[in-house]
C-alpha positions in Angstrom: -0.3 -0.5 -0.4 1.1 3.2 -0.9 1.6 5.8 1.4 1.1 9.7 0.6 4.2 11.0 1.2 5.0 8.6 -1.8 1.6 9.9 -4.3 2.0 13.9 -2.6 -0.9 16.2 -2.9 -2.4 16.4 -6.0 -2.2 12.7 -6.4 -4.6 12.6 -3.8 -6.9 14.1 -4.0 -7.5 12.9 -8.0 -8.1 9.6 -6.8 -10.8 10.7 -4.1 -12.8 12.7 -6.2 -13.0 9.6 -8.3 -14.6 8.3 -5.6 -16.7 11.0 -4.1 -20.9 11.0 -4.9 -21.7 14.5 -4.7 -25.3 16.4 -5.4 -24.4 20.0 -5.0 -24.1 21.6 -8.0 -20.0 22.4 -7.7 -19.1 19.8 -5.7 -15.5 18.6 -4.5 -12.5 19.9 -6.9 -13.1 23.5 -7.4 -11.7 25.9 -5.1 -15.3 25.3 -3.1 -19.2 23.6 -3.4 -21.8 25.7 -3.9 -25.5 24.5 -2.3 -28.4 25.3 -3.8 -30.6 27.8 -2.2 -32.9 29.6 -4.7 -32.2 32.4 -6.2 -28.0 32.3 -5.2 -25.0 29.8 -4.6 -24.6 28.9 -0.7 -20.6 29.0 -1.0 -18.6 26.8 1.4 -14.9 25.9 1.1 -12.5 24.7 4.4 -9.1 24.3 4.4 -6.4 24.2 7.4 -3.5 25.6 8.7 -0.9 24.3 11.0 2.7 25.1 13.3 5.6 22.4 10.8 3.7 23.6 7.3 2.6 26.9 8.1 4.5 29.0 10.9 7.3 30.5 11.3 9.1 31.5 14.7 8.5 34.5 13.9 5.2 33.7 13.4 2.9 36.1 15.8 -0.1 34.6 16.3 -2.8 37.3 15.2 -1.1 36.7 12.6 -1.7 32.7 12.3 -4.9 34.0 13.2 -5.5 36.2 10.2 -3.9 32.9 8.1 -6.2 30.8 8.7 -9.0 33.4 8.1 -7.8 34.6 4.2 -6.4 31.5 3.2 -9.9 30.4 3.6 -11.4 33.1 2.1 -9.2 33.0 -0.5 -11.9 30.5 -1.8 -14.5 32.3 -1.4 -12.6 34.8 -3.8 -12.0 32.5 -7.1 -15.3 31.4 -6.5 -16.2 35.5 -7.1 -18.6 35.1 -4.4 -19.6 37.6 -1.6 -17.7 36.3 2.2 -21.0 35.7 4.5 -18.9 34.8 8.1 -16.5 31.9 9.2 -16.1 28.7 11.3 -13.3 28.0 13.1 -11.8 25.3 15.1 -8.4 25.7 16.9 -6.2 22.5 18.0 -4.0 24.4 20.7 -1.0 22.5 23.1 -2.2 23.1 26.7 0.2 24.4 27.4 -0.6 27.5 25.5 -1.0 31.1 27.0 -5.3 32.6 27.2 -3.8 35.6 25.8 -1.9 34.0 22.3 -5.6 31.8 21.6 -7.1 35.7 22.3 -5.1 37.2 20.3 -5.5 33.9 17.3 -8.8 35.3 17.3 -8.5 38.3 17.4 -6.8 37.9 13.8 -9.3 35.8 12.7 -11.9 38.6 13.7 -9.8 41.4 11.8 -9.6 38.9 8.8 -13.0 38.8 8.5 -13.7 42.6 9.6 -11.6 43.3 6.5 -13.3 41.5 3.4 -16.8 42.7 5.4 -17.7 38.9 7.3 -17.5 37.9 10.5 -17.3 35.2 13.4 -20.2 32.2 13.0 -18.5 30.6 16.2 -16.2 27.8 16.1 -14.8 24.7 18.9 -11.3 24.2 20.8 -10.2 21.3 21.3 -6.3 20.2 23.1 -3.6 18.7 20.8 0.1 18.3 21.3 0.4 20.8 18.0 -1.3 24.2 16.9 -3.5 23.0 14.0 -6.5 25.4 13.4 -9.2 24.6 10.6 -11.3 27.2 9.4 -14.8 26.4 7.0 -16.0 30.3 5.3 -19.5 30.8 3.9 -20.6 32.6 0.9 -22.7 33.6 -0.8 -23.1 34.2 -4.9 -25.8 34.5 -7.9 -26.2 31.4 -10.1 -25.0 32.9 -12.6 -22.0 34.6 -11.6 -20.6 32.1 -9.7 -17.0 31.5 -11.4 -15.5 28.0 -11.5 -12.0 26.6 -12.4 -13.6 25.0 -15.7 -15.0 26.9 -18.6 -12.2 27.9 -20.0 -12.5 28.4 -24.2 -9.5 28.6 -27.4 -8.8 31.6 -27.3 -9.2 33.1 -24.1 -6.7 35.6 -22.3 -4.9 34.6 -19.2 -4.6 36.5 -16.4 -4.6 37.6 -13.0 -4.5 40.1 -9.7 -1.9 41.8 -8.3 2.1 40.6 -7.8 3.4 36.9 -8.4 6.5 35.7 -6.5 6.4 38.3 -3.4 5.6 35.5 -1.0 8.5 33.9 -1.8 10.4 36.6 -1.5 9.5 36.6 2.1 10.3 32.8 2.8 14.1 33.2 1.6 14.3 36.3 3.2 14.0 34.8 7.0 15.0 31.9 6.1 18.5 33.3 4.7 18.5 36.4 6.7 17.5 39.1 4.1 15.8 42.1 4.1 12.9 42.3 3.1 10.0 43.7 4.9 7.0 43.6 1.8 8.1 39.7 1.1 7.8 39.5 4.7 3.9 40.6 5.3 3.6 39.2 2.2 4.3 35.7 3.1 2.6 36.2 7.0 -0.4 37.8 6.0 -2.4 36.6 2.9 -4.6 39.0 2.1 -7.7 37.6 0.5 -8.5 39.1 -2.8 -12.5 39.1 -2.6 -12.6 42.9 -4.0 -11.5 41.8 -7.2 -13.6 38.1 -7.0 -16.3 39.8 -7.1 -15.1 42.7 -9.6 -14.5 40.2 -12.1 -17.9 37.3 -11.0 -20.2 40.7 -12.0 -18.7 41.6 -14.9 -19.7 39.2 -16.7 -17.0 37.9 -19.4 -14.7 36.2 -16.7 -15.1 32.2 -18.1 -13.1 30.5 -15.0 -11.4 31.5 -12.1 -8.9 30.1 -8.8 -6.3 31.2 -6.6 -3.2 30.7 -6.6 -2.1 28.8 -3.4 0.4 26.6 -4.5 2.4 28.6 -7.5 1.3 30.3 -11.2 2.7 27.4 -13.1 0.8 24.7 -10.7 -2.3 26.6 -11.2 -1.9 27.1 -14.6 -1.7 23.3 -15.1 -4.8 22.8 -13.1 -7.1 25.4 -14.8 -6.1 23.6 -18.0 -6.4 20.5 -17.0 -9.9 21.6 -15.8 -11.2 23.7 -19.0 -9.7 20.5 -21.8 -7.3 23.6 -23.1 -3.8 24.7 -23.1 -2.3 28.0 -22.4 1.0 30.3 -23.8 2.1 31.9 -21.1 5.0 35.4 -22.0 7.2 35.5 -18.9 7.7 39.0 -19.3 3.8 39.9 -18.9 4.0 38.4 -15.8 4.2 41.3 -13.0 6.9 40.4 -10.6 8.3 43.0 -7.8 11.8 44.5 -8.0 11.6 43.0 -3.9 11.6 39.9 -5.7 13.9 40.2 -8.6 16.7 41.1 -5.3 16.2 38.5 -2.8 16.0 35.8 -6.0 19.6 37.5 -7.6 20.9 37.1 -3.4 20.2 33.8 -3.1 21.7 33.2 -6.8 18.1 32.2 -8.4 16.4 32.9 -11.2 13.5 35.1 -10.1 10.8 32.2 -12.0 11.4 30.1 -9.6 9.4 33.0 -7.4 6.9 34.2 -9.3 6.3 30.2 -10.9 7.0 27.9 -8.8 6.3 29.1 -5.6 3.0 28.7 -2.7 1.6 32.1 -0.8 1.1 34.5 -3.3 -3.1 33.9 -2.7 -3.5 35.9 -5.9 -6.0 34.9 -8.5 -6.1 33.5 -12.0 -8.5 33.7 -15.0 -9.3 33.4 -18.0 -11.9 36.4 -20.0 -13.8 35.8 -23.4 -11.1 38.2 -25.4 -14.7 40.6 -26.4 -15.0 41.3 -22.9 -11.3 42.3 -22.2 -11.9 46.2 -22.8 -14.8 46.4 -20.3 -12.8 44.7 -17.8 -9.6 46.7 -17.8 -11.4 49.7 -17.4 -13.2 47.7 -14.0 -10.1 46.3 -12.9 -8.0 49.0 -13.8 -4.1 48.0 -12.2 -5.5 45.9 -10.2 -5.0 43.1 -13.2 -2.6 41.6 -16.2 -3.0 40.0 -18.7 -0.1 36.9 -19.0 -0.9 34.9 -21.9 -3.8 32.9 -23.8 -5.9 30.0 -23.6 -4.7 27.6 -27.2 -6.2 24.6 -27.9 -4.8 21.6 -27.7 -0.7 20.5 -26.6 1.5 21.7 -23.7 1.1 25.0 -21.7 4.4 27.1 -22.3 6.5 29.9 -21.2 7.8 32.9 -23.7 11.1 34.6 -22.4 13.3 36.4 -24.6 11.7 34.9 -27.9 12.4 31.5 -26.3 9.2 29.2 -25.7 9.8 26.5 -23.3 7.2 24.0 -21.9 6.0 25.1 -18.6 6.2 22.6 -15.6 4.1 21.6 -13.6 5.5 22.0 -10.8 4.7 24.1 -7.4 4.0 24.1 -3.3 2.3 20.1 -2.7 1.8 19.3 0.6 3.1 15.6 1.5 6.2 15.8 -0.5 
């Protein structure tokens, strides 16, 4: 019998999806599930963070709470939904100070308030390791929900914000570099709820997901769900100078940080070509077109006139 470590998260999820039956309008396999509530969908997602995988030693208790809420609301944003609130379960060592628990809850509340949501309830349990789980709820009109599938050949591929900053923050911490904006991006990710609502209301976005495990990995997931491939222009990917500087200080290529590292929690989406001008006017500087969908073939990356195969890798649990 193969272990989870031998399989990796992607294969684990793929195998489980083949065994799960669901009658929900949107079931397992997307950023969140959707349940029919009459004139709208109730959108539901869950995510967890643990001290071993997500919490560097410099992370404050408030940031731990913020991150739990943020990673859940990011999934709500990817569906084009408006957040309602979050239920949070906290498993903590019994030696944890009550002040630490209060700070975690404050982080969850502050993140919730930042996206127009609130804490709906939760649970606490004893555990040898800090593990926090959240379940976030949102709502969206049925004709405005965004899914991972739906991209068509010729659609534009775009992202919100910039990429690689969380990776720069990680290497800043591990290598002793100075990149405060990167550290903040890593420890206090911002769920792109406003952007998700704008994409949803535009009516021209054909597919969408959040970028939690790296741009390249997300591109492959959109590609697989929609049955298309993508050609990406490296020079069109928004990368801040801090990312380039950290990559240079570490003797790395900026592509490594921008393409193959998780934690940015931006949105990756496709656009009907006829609606691009309208969406640009809505989003302004909050989005960048980085490529286009093709009918078939491999996902590719073009840099300096040279086209290469985009590697299908990124952050992956159990690996």
